[in-house]
mmCIF file of the C-alpha atoms, coordinates in Angstrom:
data_MODEL
# 
_entry.id   MODEL 
# 
loop_
_atom_site.group_PDB 
_atom_site.id 
_atom_site.type_symbol 
_atom_site.label_atom_id 
_atom_site.label_alt_id 
_atom_site.label_comp_id 
_atom_site.label_asym_id 
_atom_site.label_entity_id 
_atom_site.label_seq_id 
_atom_site.pdbx_PDB_ins_code 
_atom_site.Cartn_x 
_atom_site.Cartn_y 
_atom_site.Cartn_z 
_atom_site.occupancy 
_atom_site.B_iso_or_equiv 
_atom_site.pdbx_formal_charge 
_atom_site.auth_seq_id 
_atom_site.auth_comp_id 
_atom_site.auth_asym_id 
_atom_site.auth_atom_id 
_atom_site.pdbx_PDB_model_num 
ATOM 1   C CA . UNK A 1 1   ? 81.958 128.244 136.398 1.00 0.00 ? 1   UNK A CA 1 
ATOM 2   C CA . UNK A 1 2   ? 83.296 131.150 138.503 1.00 0.00 ? 2   UNK A CA 1 
ATOM 3   C CA . UNK A 1 3   ? 79.724 132.424 139.042 1.00 0.00 ? 3   UNK A CA 1 
ATOM 4   C CA . UNK A 1 4   ? 78.569 129.015 140.354 1.00 0.00 ? 4   UNK A CA 1 
ATOM 5   C CA . UNK A 1 5   ? 81.508 128.881 142.771 1.00 0.00 ? 5   UNK A CA 1 
ATOM 6   C CA . UNK A 1 6   ? 80.665 132.393 144.025 1.00 0.00 ? 6   UNK A CA 1 
ATOM 7   C CA . UNK A 1 7   ? 76.982 131.439 144.478 1.00 0.00 ? 7   UNK A CA 1 
ATOM 8   C CA . UNK A 1 8   ? 77.985 128.270 146.369 1.00 0.00 ? 8   UNK A CA 1 
ATOM 9   C CA . UNK A 1 9   ? 80.285 130.198 148.720 1.00 0.00 ? 9   UNK A CA 1 
ATOM 10  C CA . UNK A 1 10  ? 77.607 132.868 149.271 1.00 0.00 ? 10  UNK A CA 1 
ATOM 11  C CA . UNK A 1 11  ? 74.984 130.195 150.028 1.00 0.00 ? 11  UNK A CA 1 
ATOM 12  C CA . UNK A 1 12  ? 77.357 128.507 152.506 1.00 0.00 ? 12  UNK A CA 1 
ATOM 13  C CA . UNK A 1 13  ? 78.042 131.815 154.295 1.00 0.00 ? 13  UNK A CA 1 
ATOM 14  C CA . UNK A 1 14  ? 74.300 132.476 154.633 1.00 0.00 ? 14  UNK A CA 1 
ATOM 15  C CA . UNK A 1 15  ? 73.261 128.965 155.699 1.00 0.00 ? 15  UNK A CA 1 
ATOM 16  C CA . UNK A 1 16  ? 76.159 127.945 157.958 1.00 0.00 ? 16  UNK A CA 1 
ATOM 17  C CA . UNK A 1 17  ? 75.067 130.173 160.910 1.00 0.00 ? 17  UNK A CA 1 
ATOM 18  C CA . UNK A 1 18  ? 71.530 128.745 160.637 1.00 0.00 ? 18  UNK A CA 1 
ATOM 19  C CA . UNK A 1 19  ? 72.970 125.244 160.821 1.00 0.00 ? 19  UNK A CA 1 
ATOM 20  C CA . UNK A 1 20  ? 74.876 126.130 163.984 1.00 0.00 ? 20  UNK A CA 1 
ATOM 21  C CA . UNK A 1 21  ? 71.768 127.666 165.549 1.00 0.00 ? 21  UNK A CA 1 
ATOM 22  C CA . UNK A 1 22  ? 69.666 124.568 164.836 1.00 0.00 ? 22  UNK A CA 1 
ATOM 23  C CA . UNK A 1 23  ? 72.352 122.303 166.337 1.00 0.00 ? 23  UNK A CA 1 
ATOM 24  C CA . UNK A 1 24  ? 72.550 124.428 169.490 1.00 0.00 ? 24  UNK A CA 1 
ATOM 25  C CA . UNK A 1 25  ? 68.820 124.687 170.178 1.00 0.00 ? 25  UNK A CA 1 
ATOM 26  C CA . UNK A 1 26  ? 67.748 123.674 173.664 1.00 0.00 ? 26  UNK A CA 1 
ATOM 27  C CA . UNK A 1 27  ? 66.746 120.080 174.270 1.00 0.00 ? 27  UNK A CA 1 
ATOM 28  C CA . UNK A 1 28  ? 63.225 121.291 175.101 1.00 0.00 ? 28  UNK A CA 1 
ATOM 29  C CA . UNK A 1 29  ? 62.790 122.318 171.450 1.00 0.00 ? 29  UNK A CA 1 
ATOM 30  C CA . UNK A 1 30  ? 63.761 118.924 170.091 1.00 0.00 ? 30  UNK A CA 1 
ATOM 31  C CA . UNK A 1 31  ? 61.653 115.911 169.399 1.00 0.00 ? 31  UNK A CA 1 
ATOM 32  C CA . UNK A 1 32  ? 61.969 113.030 171.858 1.00 0.00 ? 32  UNK A CA 1 
ATOM 33  C CA . UNK A 1 33  ? 63.907 109.932 170.845 1.00 0.00 ? 33  UNK A CA 1 
ATOM 34  C CA . UNK A 1 34  ? 62.012 106.644 170.689 1.00 0.00 ? 34  UNK A CA 1 
ATOM 35  C CA . UNK A 1 35  ? 63.132 103.082 171.333 1.00 0.00 ? 35  UNK A CA 1 
ATOM 36  C CA . UNK A 1 36  ? 60.502 100.342 171.366 1.00 0.00 ? 36  UNK A CA 1 
ATOM 37  C CA . UNK A 1 37  ? 59.929 96.746  170.445 1.00 0.00 ? 37  UNK A CA 1 
ATOM 38  C CA . UNK A 1 38  ? 57.024 94.549  169.392 1.00 0.00 ? 38  UNK A CA 1 
ATOM 39  C CA . UNK A 1 39  ? 56.508 93.267  172.946 1.00 0.00 ? 39  UNK A CA 1 
ATOM 40  C CA . UNK A 1 40  ? 56.049 96.772  174.415 1.00 0.00 ? 40  UNK A CA 1 
ATOM 41  C CA . UNK A 1 41  ? 52.738 96.682  176.307 1.00 0.00 ? 41  UNK A CA 1 
ATOM 42  C CA . UNK A 1 42  ? 52.250 100.419 175.627 1.00 0.00 ? 42  UNK A CA 1 
ATOM 43  C CA . UNK A 1 43  ? 51.899 99.902  171.879 1.00 0.00 ? 43  UNK A CA 1 
ATOM 44  C CA . UNK A 1 44  ? 48.383 100.676 170.695 1.00 0.00 ? 44  UNK A CA 1 
ATOM 45  C CA . UNK A 1 45  ? 47.318 98.070  168.092 1.00 0.00 ? 45  UNK A CA 1 
ATOM 46  C CA . UNK A 1 46  ? 44.389 99.004  165.839 1.00 0.00 ? 46  UNK A CA 1 
ATOM 47  C CA . UNK A 1 47  ? 42.576 97.017  163.141 1.00 0.00 ? 47  UNK A CA 1 
ATOM 48  C CA . UNK A 1 48  ? 43.833 97.092  159.561 1.00 0.00 ? 48  UNK A CA 1 
ATOM 49  C CA . UNK A 1 49  ? 41.594 98.313  156.713 1.00 0.00 ? 49  UNK A CA 1 
ATOM 50  C CA . UNK A 1 50  ? 38.363 96.354  156.319 1.00 0.00 ? 50  UNK A CA 1 
ATOM 51  C CA . UNK A 1 51  ? 39.482 94.318  153.281 1.00 0.00 ? 51  UNK A CA 1 
ATOM 52  C CA . UNK A 1 52  ? 42.389 92.776  155.226 1.00 0.00 ? 52  UNK A CA 1 
ATOM 53  C CA . UNK A 1 53  ? 42.127 89.777  157.576 1.00 0.00 ? 53  UNK A CA 1 
ATOM 54  C CA . UNK A 1 54  ? 40.281 90.434  160.824 1.00 0.00 ? 54  UNK A CA 1 
ATOM 55  C CA . UNK A 1 55  ? 43.348 89.499  162.911 1.00 0.00 ? 55  UNK A CA 1 
ATOM 56  C CA . UNK A 1 56  ? 45.574 92.045  161.105 1.00 0.00 ? 56  UNK A CA 1 
ATOM 57  C CA . UNK A 1 57  ? 46.785 94.932  163.323 1.00 0.00 ? 57  UNK A CA 1 
ATOM 58  C CA . UNK A 1 58  ? 48.756 98.175  162.953 1.00 0.00 ? 58  UNK A CA 1 
ATOM 59  C CA . UNK A 1 59  ? 50.562 100.190 165.614 1.00 0.00 ? 59  UNK A CA 1 
ATOM 60  C CA . UNK A 1 60  ? 51.767 103.723 164.825 1.00 0.00 ? 60  UNK A CA 1 
ATOM 61  C CA . UNK A 1 61  ? 55.303 104.127 166.144 1.00 0.00 ? 61  UNK A CA 1 
ATOM 62  C CA . UNK A 1 62  ? 56.115 107.645 165.031 1.00 0.00 ? 62  UNK A CA 1 
ATOM 63  C CA . UNK A 1 63  ? 54.370 110.459 163.211 1.00 0.00 ? 63  UNK A CA 1 
ATOM 64  C CA . UNK A 1 64  ? 50.780 110.963 162.242 1.00 0.00 ? 64  UNK A CA 1 
ATOM 65  C CA . UNK A 1 65  ? 49.529 108.387 159.716 1.00 0.00 ? 65  UNK A CA 1 
ATOM 66  C CA . UNK A 1 66  ? 47.464 111.120 158.020 1.00 0.00 ? 66  UNK A CA 1 
ATOM 67  C CA . UNK A 1 67  ? 50.703 113.005 157.228 1.00 0.00 ? 67  UNK A CA 1 
ATOM 68  C CA . UNK A 1 68  ? 53.887 112.090 155.357 1.00 0.00 ? 68  UNK A CA 1 
ATOM 69  C CA . UNK A 1 69  ? 56.678 110.120 157.062 1.00 0.00 ? 69  UNK A CA 1 
ATOM 70  C CA . UNK A 1 70  ? 54.867 107.879 159.527 1.00 0.00 ? 70  UNK A CA 1 
ATOM 71  C CA . UNK A 1 71  ? 56.369 104.645 160.847 1.00 0.00 ? 71  UNK A CA 1 
ATOM 72  C CA . UNK A 1 72  ? 54.213 101.648 161.783 1.00 0.00 ? 72  UNK A CA 1 
ATOM 73  C CA . UNK A 1 73  ? 54.350 98.046  162.902 1.00 0.00 ? 73  UNK A CA 1 
ATOM 74  C CA . UNK A 1 74  ? 52.107 95.828  160.769 1.00 0.00 ? 74  UNK A CA 1 
ATOM 75  C CA . UNK A 1 75  ? 51.150 92.507  162.384 1.00 0.00 ? 75  UNK A CA 1 
ATOM 76  C CA . UNK A 1 76  ? 49.700 89.527  160.559 1.00 0.00 ? 76  UNK A CA 1 
ATOM 77  C CA . UNK A 1 77  ? 48.873 86.252  162.323 1.00 0.00 ? 77  UNK A CA 1 
ATOM 78  C CA . UNK A 1 78  ? 50.670 83.111  161.160 1.00 0.00 ? 78  UNK A CA 1 
ATOM 79  C CA . UNK A 1 79  ? 49.237 81.395  158.072 1.00 0.00 ? 79  UNK A CA 1 
ATOM 80  C CA . UNK A 1 80  ? 47.240 84.499  157.152 1.00 0.00 ? 80  UNK A CA 1 
ATOM 81  C CA . UNK A 1 81  ? 47.238 86.346  153.834 1.00 0.00 ? 81  UNK A CA 1 
ATOM 82  C CA . UNK A 1 82  ? 46.607 89.928  152.812 1.00 0.00 ? 82  UNK A CA 1 
ATOM 83  C CA . UNK A 1 83  ? 44.833 90.304  149.457 1.00 0.00 ? 83  UNK A CA 1 
ATOM 84  C CA . UNK A 1 84  ? 46.319 92.275  146.599 1.00 0.00 ? 84  UNK A CA 1 
ATOM 85  C CA . UNK A 1 85  ? 46.366 96.000  147.336 1.00 0.00 ? 85  UNK A CA 1 
ATOM 86  C CA . UNK A 1 86  ? 48.239 99.231  146.660 1.00 0.00 ? 86  UNK A CA 1 
ATOM 87  C CA . UNK A 1 87  ? 49.491 102.230 148.643 1.00 0.00 ? 87  UNK A CA 1 
ATOM 88  C CA . UNK A 1 88  ? 49.880 105.832 147.554 1.00 0.00 ? 88  UNK A CA 1 
ATOM 89  C CA . UNK A 1 89  ? 53.287 105.834 149.225 1.00 0.00 ? 89  UNK A CA 1 
ATOM 90  C CA . UNK A 1 90  ? 56.432 103.864 148.759 1.00 0.00 ? 90  UNK A CA 1 
ATOM 91  C CA . UNK A 1 91  ? 57.082 101.473 151.653 1.00 0.00 ? 91  UNK A CA 1 
ATOM 92  C CA . UNK A 1 92  ? 60.432 100.814 153.291 1.00 0.00 ? 92  UNK A CA 1 
ATOM 93  C CA . UNK A 1 93  ? 60.132 97.642  155.353 1.00 0.00 ? 93  UNK A CA 1 
ATOM 94  C CA . UNK A 1 94  ? 62.075 95.428  157.737 1.00 0.00 ? 94  UNK A CA 1 
ATOM 95  C CA . UNK A 1 95  ? 60.586 92.146  158.896 1.00 0.00 ? 95  UNK A CA 1 
ATOM 96  C CA . UNK A 1 96  ? 60.876 91.916  162.679 1.00 0.00 ? 96  UNK A CA 1 
ATOM 97  C CA . UNK A 1 97  ? 59.460 88.422  163.210 1.00 0.00 ? 97  UNK A CA 1 
ATOM 98  C CA . UNK A 1 98  ? 58.000 85.510  161.272 1.00 0.00 ? 98  UNK A CA 1 
ATOM 99  C CA . UNK A 1 99  ? 58.380 84.617  157.609 1.00 0.00 ? 99  UNK A CA 1 
ATOM 100 C CA . UNK A 1 100 ? 56.499 86.751  155.109 1.00 0.00 ? 100 UNK A CA 1 
ATOM 101 C CA . UNK A 1 101 ? 56.066 86.006  151.428 1.00 0.00 ? 101 UNK A CA 1 
ATOM 102 C CA . UNK A 1 102 ? 55.553 89.204  149.431 1.00 0.00 ? 102 UNK A CA 1 
ATOM 103 C CA . UNK A 1 103 ? 54.278 89.090  145.873 1.00 0.00 ? 103 UNK A CA 1 
ATOM 104 C CA . UNK A 1 104 ? 54.582 92.257  143.759 1.00 0.00 ? 104 UNK A CA 1 
ATOM 105 C CA . UNK A 1 105 ? 52.806 92.359  140.405 1.00 0.00 ? 105 UNK A CA 1 
ATOM 106 C CA . UNK A 1 106 ? 55.112 91.356  137.551 1.00 0.00 ? 106 UNK A CA 1 
ATOM 107 C CA . UNK A 1 107 ? 57.823 89.945  139.857 1.00 0.00 ? 107 UNK A CA 1 
ATOM 108 C CA . UNK A 1 108 ? 58.619 86.598  141.419 1.00 0.00 ? 108 UNK A CA 1 
ATOM 109 C CA . UNK A 1 109 ? 57.398 86.279  145.030 1.00 0.00 ? 109 UNK A CA 1 
ATOM 110 C CA . UNK A 1 110 ? 60.068 86.854  147.691 1.00 0.00 ? 110 UNK A CA 1 
ATOM 111 C CA . UNK A 1 111 ? 60.328 85.302  151.134 1.00 0.00 ? 111 UNK A CA 1 
ATOM 112 C CA . UNK A 1 112 ? 61.306 87.734  153.878 1.00 0.00 ? 112 UNK A CA 1 
ATOM 113 C CA . UNK A 1 113 ? 62.772 86.401  157.116 1.00 0.00 ? 113 UNK A CA 1 
ATOM 114 C CA . UNK A 1 114 ? 63.428 88.361  160.315 1.00 0.00 ? 114 UNK A CA 1 
ATOM 115 C CA . UNK A 1 115 ? 65.922 91.130  159.619 1.00 0.00 ? 115 UNK A CA 1 
ATOM 116 C CA . UNK A 1 116 ? 65.250 91.319  155.866 1.00 0.00 ? 116 UNK A CA 1 
ATOM 117 C CA . UNK A 1 117 ? 64.679 94.682  154.175 1.00 0.00 ? 117 UNK A CA 1 
ATOM 118 C CA . UNK A 1 118 ? 62.092 95.261  151.470 1.00 0.00 ? 118 UNK A CA 1 
ATOM 119 C CA . UNK A 1 119 ? 61.091 98.209  149.315 1.00 0.00 ? 119 UNK A CA 1 
ATOM 120 C CA . UNK A 1 120 ? 57.663 98.536  147.731 1.00 0.00 ? 120 UNK A CA 1 
ATOM 121 C CA . UNK A 1 121 ? 57.167 101.197 145.055 1.00 0.00 ? 121 UNK A CA 1 
ATOM 122 C CA . UNK A 1 122 ? 54.107 103.460 145.288 1.00 0.00 ? 122 UNK A CA 1 
ATOM 123 C CA . UNK A 1 123 ? 50.970 102.244 143.484 1.00 0.00 ? 123 UNK A CA 1 
ATOM 124 C CA . UNK A 1 124 ? 52.493 98.789  142.779 1.00 0.00 ? 124 UNK A CA 1 
ATOM 125 C CA . UNK A 1 125 ? 49.896 96.044  143.428 1.00 0.00 ? 125 UNK A CA 1 
ATOM 126 C CA . UNK A 1 126 ? 51.088 93.416  145.884 1.00 0.00 ? 126 UNK A CA 1 
ATOM 127 C CA . UNK A 1 127 ? 49.908 90.780  148.333 1.00 0.00 ? 127 UNK A CA 1 
ATOM 128 C CA . UNK A 1 128 ? 51.541 89.169  151.356 1.00 0.00 ? 128 UNK A CA 1 
ATOM 129 C CA . UNK A 1 129 ? 51.253 85.912  153.281 1.00 0.00 ? 129 UNK A CA 1 
ATOM 130 C CA . UNK A 1 130 ? 52.619 85.155  156.727 1.00 0.00 ? 130 UNK A CA 1 
ATOM 131 C CA . UNK A 1 131 ? 53.830 81.604  156.070 1.00 0.00 ? 131 UNK A CA 1 
ATOM 132 C CA . UNK A 1 132 ? 55.188 80.959  159.570 1.00 0.00 ? 132 UNK A CA 1 
ATOM 133 C CA . UNK A 1 133 ? 53.417 79.603  162.647 1.00 0.00 ? 133 UNK A CA 1 
ATOM 134 C CA . UNK A 1 134 ? 54.379 82.740  164.582 1.00 0.00 ? 134 UNK A CA 1 
ATOM 135 C CA . UNK A 1 135 ? 52.913 86.150  163.697 1.00 0.00 ? 135 UNK A CA 1 
ATOM 136 C CA . UNK A 1 136 ? 54.712 88.276  161.126 1.00 0.00 ? 136 UNK A CA 1 
ATOM 137 C CA . UNK A 1 137 ? 55.547 91.764  162.355 1.00 0.00 ? 137 UNK A CA 1 
ATOM 138 C CA . UNK A 1 138 ? 56.755 94.175  159.712 1.00 0.00 ? 138 UNK A CA 1 
ATOM 139 C CA . UNK A 1 139 ? 58.209 97.625  160.364 1.00 0.00 ? 139 UNK A CA 1 
ATOM 140 C CA . UNK A 1 140 ? 57.055 99.978  157.588 1.00 0.00 ? 140 UNK A CA 1 
ATOM 141 C CA . UNK A 1 141 ? 58.214 103.552 156.960 1.00 0.00 ? 141 UNK A CA 1 
ATOM 142 C CA . UNK A 1 142 ? 55.751 105.391 154.715 1.00 0.00 ? 142 UNK A CA 1 
ATOM 143 C CA . UNK A 1 143 ? 56.837 108.455 152.732 1.00 0.00 ? 143 UNK A CA 1 
ATOM 144 C CA . UNK A 1 144 ? 53.265 109.666 152.176 1.00 0.00 ? 144 UNK A CA 1 
ATOM 145 C CA . UNK A 1 145 ? 50.195 109.341 154.429 1.00 0.00 ? 145 UNK A CA 1 
ATOM 146 C CA . UNK A 1 146 ? 49.429 105.735 155.382 1.00 0.00 ? 146 UNK A CA 1 
ATOM 147 C CA . UNK A 1 147 ? 46.749 104.157 153.208 1.00 0.00 ? 147 UNK A CA 1 
ATOM 148 C CA . UNK A 1 148 ? 45.857 100.850 151.567 1.00 0.00 ? 148 UNK A CA 1 
ATOM 149 C CA . UNK A 1 149 ? 43.466 100.211 148.700 1.00 0.00 ? 149 UNK A CA 1 
ATOM 150 C CA . UNK A 1 150 ? 42.236 96.789  147.561 1.00 0.00 ? 150 UNK A CA 1 
ATOM 151 C CA . UNK A 1 151 ? 42.935 96.036  143.928 1.00 0.00 ? 151 UNK A CA 1 
ATOM 152 C CA . UNK A 1 152 ? 39.683 96.104  141.970 1.00 0.00 ? 152 UNK A CA 1 
ATOM 153 C CA . UNK A 1 153 ? 37.629 92.993  142.449 1.00 0.00 ? 153 UNK A CA 1 
ATOM 154 C CA . UNK A 1 154 ? 38.589 92.700  146.142 1.00 0.00 ? 154 UNK A CA 1 
ATOM 155 C CA . UNK A 1 155 ? 35.987 93.346  148.828 1.00 0.00 ? 155 UNK A CA 1 
# 
């Protein structure tokens, strides 16, 4: 136990100055903060993967979707459904607008309303339906690169 305490103290002594240096770096070296909303006219909306509805759109908010830790807005027109699919990554989601029914394999469907949080495990097949008249906009934080794969039998 004494050895672990000594290692912990030694690690703290080595890493503490590095922590101070990183906190005191100039603002030019830091990443810019971002604040945006779904009505921002500067958002760049692109089509979703081919197997999803034609009206489906995605806007990258932060990060590179080809790399881990990208954040996106996912927009689905009212009364539109996304077929069953999977992602390599887990998804952390907050519904911004609309009412979205999400249906994960082996679970009861859940209805998300604006402000609701959802978590989707990696590789878990699921579908979604925007059941409201207004579009559903979902904020999604991906842990791994952004992808979507139709479940076999989908187009």
